[in-house]
BAFI-3210 file (N, C-alpha, C; in Angstrom, 3 decimals, decimal comma, padded with zeros to 6 digits):
// residues 54
n [1|2|3|4|5|6|7|8|9|10|11|12|13|14|15|16|17|18|19|20|21|22|23|24|25|26|27|28|29|30|31|32|33|34|35|36|37|38|39|40|41|42|43|44|45|46|47|48|49|50|51|52|53|54]
n.u [067,864|065,452|064,744|066,322|065,280|063,554|065,232|067,232|065,736|064,864|067,329|068,030|065,946|066,398|068,907|068,265|066,618|068,439|070,243|068,617|068,223|070,836|071,117|069,210|070,315|073,038|073,211|074,429|077,044|077,023|075,440|077,051|079,260|078,029|077,350|079,919|080,990|079,181|079,697|082,355|082,058|080,507|082,337|084,304|082,746|082,185|084,781|085,611|083,787|084,572|087,140|086,507|085,273|087,249]
n.v [163,883|163,180|160,730|158,998|158,790|156,674|154,248|155,058|155,418|152,799|151,527|152,828|151,977|149,206|149,138|150,146|148,075|145,908|146,931|146,979|144,248|143,445|144,674|143,273|140,757|140,991|143,107|146,396|146,213|144,691|146,395|148,679|147,560|146,785|149,319|150,425|148,695|149,134|151,846|151,662|150,081|151,836|153,903|152,601|152,026|154,625|155,529|153,737|154,447|157,091|156,632|155,212|157,193|158,771]
n.w [111,204|112,215|111,108|112,497|114,986|115,918|115,816|117,643|119,974|120,351|120,836|123,200|124,937|124,930|126,117|128,653|129,553|129,614|131,473|133,748|134,029|134,582|137,054|138,579|138,584|139,426|141,217|142,132|141,288|138,923|137,383|137,169|135,861|133,463|132,478|132,113|130,190|128,112|127,562|126,707|124,387|122,858|122,512|120,963|118,692|117,744|117,262|115,240|113,268|112,780|111,759|109,446|107,989|106,989]
ca.u [067,833|064,120|064,688|067,089|064,638|063,051|066,314|067,892|064,835|064,914|068,611|067,932|065,075|067,083|069,964|067,628|066,170|069,616|070,762|067,754|068,512|072,129|070,886|068,486|071,179|074,315|073,121|075,062|078,299|076,674|074,947|078,212|080,034|077,280|077,513|081,290|081,129|078,391|080,433|083,532|081,592|080,101|083,569|084,896|081,905|082,395|086,149|085,629|083,038|085,414|088,222|085,922|084,854|088,437]
ca.v [163,339|162,643|159,316|158,215|158,830|155,352|153,331|155,515|155,118|151,342|151,217|153,324|151,103|147,923|149,344|150,241|146,725|145,122|147,477|146,477|142,817|143,361|145,027|142,208|139,576|141,231|144,324|147,575|145,837|144,323|147,576|149,517|146,855|146,908|150,699|150,615|147,947|149,852|153,058|151,252|149,669|153,041|154,596|151,858|152,220|155,990|155,591|153,032|155,264|158,232|156,123|154,843|158,402|159,468]
ca.w [112,566|112,482|110,718|113,466|116,300|116,314|116,184|118,862|121,080|120,552|121,477|124,574|125,722|125,084|127,105|129,958|129,917|129,976|132,723|134,821|134,199|135,267|138,454|139,271|138,716|140,097|142,019|141,554|140,627|137,559|136,677|136,846|134,845|132,218|132,011|131,640|128,940|127,105|127,195|125,930|123,063|122,141|122,135|119,848|117,514|117,240|116,725|113,960|112,317|112,415|110,911|108,161|107,277|106,466]
c.u [066,486|064,031|065,453|066,406|064,192|064,182|067,051|067,035|064,842|066,207|068,597|067,107|065,706|068,184|069,389|067,161|067,349|070,259|069,935|067,977|069,840|071,965|070,199|069,354|072,396|074,351|073,899|076,373|078,047|076,195|076,102|079,081|079,343|077,424|078,901|081,514|080,370|079,117|081,657|083,135|081,153|081,326|084,226|084,075|082,099|083,783|086,233|084,875|083,871|086,558|087,696|085,545|086,041|088,579]
c.v [162,714|161,158|158,424|158,115|157,447|154,367|153,757|155,230|153,619|150,935|151,658|152,386|149,728|148,030|149,448|148,880|145,871|145,621|147,022|145,004|142,631|143,686|143,894|140,968|139,829|142,511|145,467|147,256|145,473|145,503|148,483|148,867|146,951|148,312|150,953|149,900|148,632|151,109|152,718|150,829|150,867|153,824|153,919|152,067|153,599|156,110|154,903|153,800|156,447|157,790|155,795|156,064|159,152|159,273]
c.w [112,867|112,138|111,687|114,819|116,769|116,652|117,456|120,091|121,384|121,245|122,937|125,442|125,938|126,133|128,511|130,453|130,368|131,264|133,920|135,081|134,927|136,747|139,207|139,470|139,600|140,914|141,358|140,851|139,172|136,743|136,266|135,778|133,490|131,634|131,446|130,304|127,818|126,630|126,350|124,515|122,225|121,672|120,940|118,575|116,908|116,619|115,373|112,886|111,857|111,501|109,526|107,340|106,668|104,996]
res [m|h|t|m|r|a|p|l|n|a|a|f|m|a|t|m|l|l|g|g|a|a|y|s|l|w|d|w|t|g|t|c|a|f|g|a|i|s|a|a|l|a|f|v|a|v|a|l|t|m|i|a|m|r]
***
């Protein structure tokens, strides 16, 4: 897990930056939409990873 710390931190910071950009452009509606899309993409990525591990 120690080797994954830097990429996970980079992904977190990029997501925070994009969430702030969504807020500045589209207020809370954009922020909520960005969060929902991010969660859906994460779900798909985990599902595809689980399928590939079979």
